[in-house]
Every structure is written in structure tokens, then in C-alpha cells.
PLY file of the C-alpha trace (Angstrom):
ply
format ascii 1.0
element vertex 65
property float x
property float y
property float z
element edge 64
property int vertex1
property int vertex2
end_header
14.36 14.58 30.48
15.52 16.57 27.46
14.18 15.85 24.01
15.97 16.74 20.83
14.12 19.07 18.54
12.95 17.11 15.54
13.86 18.79 12.27
11.76 16.38 10.23
8.18 17.20 9.45
5.25 15.20 8.16
2.60 16.27 5.68
-0.65 14.59 6.71
-3.57 14.59 4.25
-7.05 13.34 5.07
-8.15 11.00 2.27
-11.25 9.37 3.78
-14.28 10.73 5.59
-14.75 10.42 9.34
-18.49 9.80 8.95
-19.47 6.61 10.74
-16.28 6.42 12.81
-16.16 6.55 16.62
-15.90 9.84 18.50
-12.31 9.10 19.56
-11.27 8.79 15.92
-12.91 12.13 15.12
-11.14 13.73 18.08
-7.75 12.47 16.86
-8.38 13.94 13.39
-9.39 17.26 14.95
-6.27 17.14 17.13
-4.16 16.80 14.00
-5.92 19.83 12.52
-7.92 17.87 9.96
-11.65 17.58 9.40
-12.33 17.96 5.70
-11.25 15.74 2.85
-8.04 16.53 0.96
-6.84 19.02 3.57
-3.13 18.83 4.37
-1.37 19.89 7.55
2.35 19.89 8.30
3.22 18.46 11.72
6.53 17.88 13.50
7.76 14.29 13.45
7.35 13.43 17.15
6.31 10.18 18.86
3.04 11.82 19.93
2.11 12.80 16.38
3.21 9.39 15.07
0.87 7.75 17.61
-2.04 9.92 16.51
-1.34 9.08 12.87
-1.19 5.37 13.68
-4.64 5.63 15.25
-6.18 7.10 12.08
-3.85 5.56 9.49
-6.83 4.22 7.52
-8.12 7.78 6.99
-4.92 9.71 6.22
-1.91 9.70 3.92
1.51 10.69 5.28
4.58 12.04 3.48
7.87 13.24 4.93
8.67 16.86 4.11
0 1
1 2
2 3
3 4
4 5
5 6
6 7
7 8
8 9
9 10
10 11
11 12
12 13
13 14
14 15
15 16
16 17
17 18
18 19
19 20
20 21
21 22
22 23
23 24
24 25
25 26
26 27
27 28
28 29
29 30
30 31
31 32
32 33
33 34
34 35
35 36
36 37
37 38
38 39
39 40
40 41
41 42
42 43
43 44
44 45
45 46
46 47
47 48
48 49
49 50
50 51
51 52
52 53
53 54
54 55
55 56
56 57
57 58
58 59
59 60
60 61
61 62
62 63
63 64
């Protein structure tokens, strides 16, 4: 199975704290490269990343780059 390389990228910014959230939620934020408030990471727009963002959508803000 061959996947096309996604040229789009997403800027993901953590806007809420992970204090009081389950361990799985913290692990997803760490997997995205986040952990402190107002930090922004640029990720490729893939289904895997979209799924991770959906899991923590209440803690992050997403913009297309």
C-alpha cells in the first residue's frame, strides 16, 4: 500500500493544561510534542496525526499551515 506524501501541515498549539486528565490523554499530547501551555508544533497532515488531535481536541488549537 503506497501513501501519497501530504504537503499540508498543521500547526498545533496547546491551549489548556493536561493537569487532571487521564494518562492516555497526557501520552497523546507528549506524542504530538506538546506538554507546556502555548507551545506550538508543526505536524504533517496525516490520518494518524488527525486522530491524535481528535483525541485531545479540547486541549489544543489547530491551524493549517
